[in-house]
C-alpha positions in Angstrom: 0.0 0.0 0.0 1.4 3.4 -1.0 1.0 6.3 1.3 1.6 9.8 0.1 2.2 12.6 2.6 3.1 16.1 1.6 5.7 18.3 3.2 5.5 22.1 3.2 8.4 22.8 1.0 8.9 25.1 -1.9 7.5 23.7 -5.1 10.4 23.2 -7.5 10.7 26.3 -9.8 7.0 27.1 -9.4 5.4 30.3 -8.4 2.9 31.0 -5.6 0.2 33.6 -5.7 -1.0 35.2 -2.5 -4.4 36.9 -3.0 -5.2 39.4 -0.3 -8.4 41.4 0.4 -7.9 45.1 1.2 -11.2 45.1 3.2 -10.2 44.8 6.9 -6.6 45.5 5.9 -5.6 45.8 9.5 -6.2 42.1 9.7 -5.3 41.0 6.2 -1.9 42.7 6.3 -1.1 40.6 9.3 -2.3 37.5 7.6 0.0 38.4 4.7 2.9 38.8 7.1 2.2 35.3 8.4 2.0 33.9 4.8 5.4 35.6 4.0 7.0 34.1 7.1 5.9 30.7 6.0 6.9 31.0 2.4 10.3 32.3 3.3 10.8 29.7 5.9 9.9 26.9 3.5 12.3 28.1 0.9 10.1 29.9 -1.6 12.2 32.8 -3.0 10.5 36.2 -2.9 10.9 36.5 -6.7 8.6 33.5 -7.1 5.7 35.0 -5.1 3.1 37.3 -6.5 0.9 39.2 -4.1 -2.4 40.1 -5.7 -4.6 42.7 -3.9 -8.4 42.7 -4.4 -11.0 45.1 -2.9 -12.7 42.5 -0.6 -13.3 38.9 0.2 -16.0 38.5 -2.4 -13.4 39.3 -5.1 -11.0 36.6 -4.0 -12.5 33.8 -6.1 -12.5 35.7 -9.4 -8.8 36.7 -8.9 -8.0 33.1 -7.8 -9.7 31.8 -11.0 -7.7 34.1 -13.2 -4.5 33.2 -11.4 -5.3 29.5 -11.6 -6.2 29.7 -15.3 -2.9 31.4 -16.1 -1.0 28.2 -15.4 1.8 30.1 -13.7 1.2 28.9 -10.1 1.8 25.7 -8.2 -0.3 27.0 -5.3 -2.6 29.9 -4.3 -3.1 31.4 -0.9 -6.3 33.4 -0.3 -6.3 35.8 2.6 -9.3 37.8 3.8 -11.4 38.8 6.7 -15.2 39.0 7.0 -16.5 40.2 10.4 -20.1 39.5 11.3 -22.3 42.6 11.4 -26.0 43.3 12.0 -27.2 42.2 8.5 -27.1 38.9 6.6 -24.3 40.4 4.4 -21.7 38.4 6.4 -23.3 35.1 5.3 -23.5 36.0 1.6 -19.9 37.3 1.4 -18.3 34.5 3.5 -20.3 31.7 1.9 -19.8 32.8 -1.7 -16.1 33.5 -1.2 -15.6 30.1 0.4 -17.6 28.4 -2.4 -15.8 30.2 -5.1 -12.3 29.4 -3.7 -13.3 25.7 -3.4 -14.5 25.7 -7.0 -11.2 27.1 -8.2 -9.3 24.5 -6.4 -11.4 21.7 -7.8 -11.7 23.0 -11.3 -7.9 23.5 -11.7 -6.7 20.8 -9.3 -4.7 23.5 -7.7 -4.2 24.0 -3.9 -5.8 27.1 -2.6 -4.7 27.8 1.0 -7.8 29.0 2.8 -6.9 32.0 4.9 -10.4 33.7 4.9 -11.3 34.5 8.5 -15.0 34.6 9.3 -15.3 36.0 12.8 -17.9 37.6 15.1 -15.6 40.5 16.0 -12.5 42.4 15.1 -10.8 41.1 18.3 -11.4 37.5 17.2 -9.9 38.3 13.8 -6.8 40.0 15.3 -6.3 37.0 17.5 -6.1 34.8 14.4 -3.9 37.2 12.5 -0.8 36.9 14.7 -2.4 37.1 18.1 -3.2 34.5 20.7 -4.7 32.1 18.2 -1.7 32.1 15.9 -1.6 33.3 12.3 -4.0 31.7 9.9 -2.1 33.3 7.0 0.9 31.2 7.9 -1.3 28.1 8.2 -3.0 28.8 4.9 0.4 29.1 3.1 1.7 26.0 4.8 -1.4 24.0 3.7 -1.1 25.2 0.1 2.6 24.2 -0.1 1.8 20.8 1.5 -1.0 20.1 -0.8 1.1 21.2 -3.8 3.7 18.6 -2.8 1.0 15.9 -2.4 -0.4 16.7 -5.9 3.1 16.6 -7.4 3.6 13.1 -5.8 0.3 11.9 -7.2 1.3 13.0 -10.7 4.7 11.3 -10.4 3.0 8.1 -9.1 0.4 7.9 -11.8 0.8 4.9 -14.1 2.0 5.7 -17.5 0.5 3.9 -20.5 
């Protein structure tokens, strides 16, 4: 029985796109710092990372789709923050952004590190962006690299006719 297990290392010669929402930038800039820390620590040269800013979390999927369709990237990392308010807007934005990012990953067989925070308060978001709860930007980048490695192993292990 074969067992494939990825490791969070730099994909060989491949690029990584980090998509970041400007909305709640106090939080998303910290998530980006965490993602940068991970990518540098795992050996991804800065020259192989593209940071793509979008207005809000709702725009992350369309930017991810364009990045994935370009064929340039071995992994994407999506960073955003949606804080619950007094209206149902939270559910629409968070749900559609999540669904869209998942669709991109499946359609392109490309890892999309999920760093979209959906919190009840700004304090909760800050705790997850380098505070007491760690940095979900780091975790999203690490998940994307690990999945990219697993996918590369699957491709190498596929039987050739």
